[in-house]
Structures are given as C-alpha cells and as structure tokens.
N, C-alpha and C positions, 0 to 999 in steps of 0.2 A: 246746851243739849246737842246743837249741830256739830260741835266737834266732836263731842264723843261718838256720834255716829261714822264722823270721817275717821276717826281712829281706828274704830272696829272694822270699818271697810277697808282701812289700807291693810290692816292685818290679813284681811279674807284675801285681797289680791296677792299678797305676797305669799300666804299659804297655797292658794291654789296653781300659782305658777310654779313654786316647788312641788307640788303634787303630780303635774303634769310632766315633770322633768324624768320622774321615776316609775309612775304607773305603768304596769304591763301586765300581759298574760302571764299566768302560772303563778302570781302573788295570791296570798290566801287573802280573803276578804277582812280577816281580824287584822292582818298585818298592814293591809292599805289604812284601814280605819286607826290604828294605833299610830302610826307614822305620821299621818294627817295630823291627828288630834294633839300629839306630841309638840309638834311645830307651832301648831295654833296656840295651844296653852304658852308656848315659850315668847312667841310675837305679840300677843294681847297682854302679855304679863299677867299671867293667870292670878287672881287675887280674890279668892271666895267669892262673894255676889257682888264685888265692886267692878270685876272684868273677867272674861272667861268664855267658857264656850257656851252658846245659848242654846242648843239642843244638840241630841246625837247626829254623827255623820249618817247620812242616809247614803247608801250605795246600792240602791235597789237594782236589780238586773233582769233586763228582757221584759217578760209581760209582767214582772211586779214593779208598779210605777213610784210608790212611795212607803216611807216609813220602815225600810228594812235597814237595820244594822245587825250585824251578826252577834249573838249571845256567845258565852265562853263555849267553846267545843266545837263552835260552827266549823265543818271542814271546807265550806265552799271557798272554789279556787276561781280567780277571773279567767274567762277563757278568750282567745282571740276573736270568736263570732258573738262575744256578747255586747248588750247596749247598756251600759252602766251610768246612772244617773249620780253624781256627787252632788249632794246637798247638805251644807253645814252652815252653821251661824256662829256668830262672833257677837260680843257685846261688852260695852263699856258703860258702867252704872245703870245697867237695865235697857239701853239703848240698842237695839237688836238689829243687826245685818242678816238678811236672810236671802241666800244667794245660791243658785244651783247651775251646774252645768252638765252635758253628757258627754260620757268617753267612750270612743270607738276605736277598733283596730283596724277593721275590715271596710274597707271604702264603699261598700255596697250599700252602707248605711246613710252615707253622706247627705243625699237629699232629704233623708227623714228628719236627720237634725237640723238642715237649711231651713225647713218649714217650720220647725218649732221654734228656732232662733228669730226667724222672722216674724211668726205669730206674737211671741213676747216683745220684740223691739217695737211692732205696731200698737201692741197694748200700752206700752210705756210712750210711746209717740202721743196717742190719743187721750192718756190719763191727764187730769188736771184738776184745778179747783174748779167746783160748780159742774163738774162733768157727771152724767150720770151712769152709775156702775153698768147699766144693763146695756149702755151704747158700748161701752169699752169690750165687753163680752161679744157683741155683735160684730165689731170690727175684726176682733182676734179670730172668731170661726170663719169668717168670711176668708181672711189670709191663709189660715192653716187648711182650709178644705180646697184651696186654689191649688193644692200640690199633690201629684201622684207621684209613688214611688213604687220602683221594681225591686223586688227582693226575691233572690232565687228563682226569677223567671216568672213571678207572679205580681202583677199589678195592684196597688192599694191606693185608695184614696186615703190621705191623712186625716184623720178624725181627732176633733177634740175631745179629751175625757172630761164628759159633761157633768160628772159629779165630782169633779176636782177642781180647785179655783184659788186665785190669789185672795188676799185678805189684809186688812189695815193691821197696824202693829203698835201696841202700847208699851209703856215702860214695863220692862218683866213679864210682858203678855204677847207671847207670839201671835195669837189670834184674837184681836180686840174687838170684834162685833160686825164688822162689815166685810163681806164677801165681795170679790170682783170675779164675776163669772168668765168663762171663756167660750160660752155658747150664747145664742141670743135668748131673751125671755128673763133675764135677772131682774132684780128689784131695781126701782126707778131712783133710789136714794142718791144724792149727789157726794162727791168727793169735797172736802172742805179744808181750808187753809189749816196749815200746821199740822196735818194729818200726815202719816208715814205708812206705805203701802208695800206690800210685797206683791209685785206683778210677776205671775209664773204662769206658763202655759205647758201642758202635756199633749204631746200629739201620739196617736196610737194607730197601729195595722191592725187591731182587734175590733172589738165591740163600740169601744169609746166610751166604756164606763167600767168602773172598778169596784170591787167587792173587798171584804175582809178575808184575809187567807194566811196561812203559815204561823210559826209561832211569834209571839208578841215579843217586841224589845223594848219599844218607846213607851213612856208613862210621863205622865205630867199632872201636879196637883191642880186640883180645880181652882180656878182664881178667885170664885165667889163664894167658897165654902166658908160656912162659919165655924163655930165649936160643935164638933161631935163626938160624943162620950165613945172612947174606944175601950174594949174589955180586956184584948190580949196585950200581955206586957210586950211581946215582940213587936207588935204592929205600933204600939206606941214608941218604942225606942227608933223603930224605922222611920217612922214620921217626924222624929227629932232629926234623925240624919239627913231625911230630904229637906225639910226646912233650913237646917243650917247651910246644906252645900248648895241646894238648888233652889230653893224657894218657890217660885211659881214658874220657873223655866223647866223646860222637858229635860228627862235624863233617861239613860237606858240601864239595863242589868250590868253590862260591863263597867259602867261607871260605878255602881254599888261594890261591885268586886274589888274594884280599883281602891275601893276606901276601906277594905278589909270586910265588908259585910259578908256573911255566908249564910245559908239555910234561910234565907228570908223570902222565898216564895209563898209560903203560906201568909205571911204578914202582908205582903203586897197584894194579895188576893184579897185578903181582909178590908185593906184600906180601900181597894177598887170596889168591894161590894158595898162599902158603906158610903161611897161616892166623895171620899176625901181626894182620892186619885184617879184619874181616868187612864184607861190603856187605849195605846193607839197601835192597832196591828197593822201590819203591811198590807197596802191595797193594790190588788191586782187585778189586771184585766185577763181574757181568757189565755190559756196556756198556748205557746207556740206563737203569740203575738209580741210585737216588739213596742216599747213605749220611750219616749225622749222628754227631756225637760230642760227649759231654761229659765231662770229666774232672777230678777233684780230688786232691790229696796230703793224706792224713790222717797223722796222729802217733797211736800208741798210746802214750799217756803212762801211768805208773802209776795216775794218778788219774782220767785223763779220755781221752776220744778228741777231738782237736782237728782240725778240717777247717780245716787253716793257710790254704789258698788260696781260702777262701769270700769273695766280696765281695759288693756290693751288686746285682751284675749277675747272679750264679747261683751 
C-alpha cells in the first residue's frame, strides 16, 4: 500500500516539474489541463481503475479557489496577473495523491504564496498520530493570519478560507470522512495510525469564505450510494460509463468527451437528481480577491509521518 502511494507521488512530482517548465501567460486553460493530463497519464501508466488520474485538474484562477477545470469550448486564457491554483491527483490501485501548488508570474503575489505555503507546512509539521484535528486548524490559522500582503497599493491580512479544509483520504475515496480545518474551532477527533491525509490550506485577500459559482465541471459518484432504480436509458448508459472508467473517483465533462460520450448533460443531471452522482461546482470568494493554495498528502505510518508528495519544489 505504501509503495502504491510512493509510485503515484513520484509521477506527481515529475508532472508538476514538467508543467512548471512550460506554463505561461497566453495559454488557454484547456491546453494547460490537457497537456498536464497527457503527461500524467503517461507517467502513471494509465490503466483503467488500476492506475491513473485521481480527479480532474483544478486550475482555479484569482477569486475562484477550487473545483474549476474548463469544460469544452471554454475560451479562458491564463494572464500575467492571474493567481492560478494547480490541483491534480494521481493514484495507483486507488491510493490517491492529492497535492497542489499555486502559479503566478507577477512577483507582487509572492508574499501571499509564502503565507499559504508556510501555513500548509505548519499544518504538516503539527499533524500526526493522536493529534486533534481542531488543534491543527488553530495553528494553521495563526500562521496564515500573521502575514500581511500589499497588492496594488492596498494592504490585506491573509485570511484562511474557513469553509475549505484538508481531509482524510481512503482507497478510491478522495474525502473519506475526517476534515482538517484551517481555522480554529473544528472537531476534536484525533488523527489515527494508518490514516492518510491531504493537508491543504487556502489563503485569501477577500472575505475568507467561498460559495458555489460558475458552470459546474467536477462530478463524483456518491461513495455510499446503494442500488437506485434509473428510468432513463441514457442515464443508465452514462452510469455504466462512469462505473467502468472512474468508479468512485471524481471526473469532469472533458473526460466524458474524451471517451466519446456526447449529449449527456440531461443524463448527468438525472444521475445528480437521483443522488447517484454529486456535482462539485467551482468555489469562489468575492470577485476581485485573490486566493492561493498549497497541499500535500501525508501518510501516518506506525513509525513515522511521511510527507509522500514532498518534492524539491515545495
């Protein structure tokens, strides 16, 4: 099990170093995601549900903090002044690496990125067997809020986005029940031996809270769903495609297009209405604000805490 994680993590490290070598303003978000995913599929030796991409490539920009990946036809282009969160995942046998970093080109955002990276590193340092989740959240908040950033002549205290958090990871299950808050006041549950966690923090110059906004691209089958009768033949077909290619891993519309599916939106809506599939729309702070993210996957092994996704870059 640990070596599956390590293999997925090594692929993640190589993909992100490749992405940093060519990502630049003027590229469309679709091109960025497809180039990243093609490299990721190659390095992880994409093989159905045995190995592959664990969830869609998030490339949320500026006030959008998470869960944005372009749908077909999305003309969005990355600009010099953008703050872009690259959040992608790899897996081997359902052992998921969830790891993210922030890309900027304008140095005026350096301090914001530093604040969030420091907060994530602090969370990682503090996490461990028998540690209470709420205590991790409190230390993260303390570090994050100790930073001030000046952007375009205005000074902001960096705020942790209070309704986003880290989480425990299960096999083929990106969020497996426990949440790691990034502000104080979370649950007093403890981390346990043998668990895997995504420690991620988000800093914002806005309100420090996100809401659903924009067109949905991310979807995931409900992990606990039992048998639900489906009347629409198209929805039945689509569910078979989802089961076969993604199981309970998250997917996006571009990946359905890639499999040759078309005119599936009504069927997808039907599966969502029945509670078989859950939509995960983009999560945004207020317009005009900037958000940054850093994330690592950690393994709480009996003898040590392994930051399995750590690399030379962050």
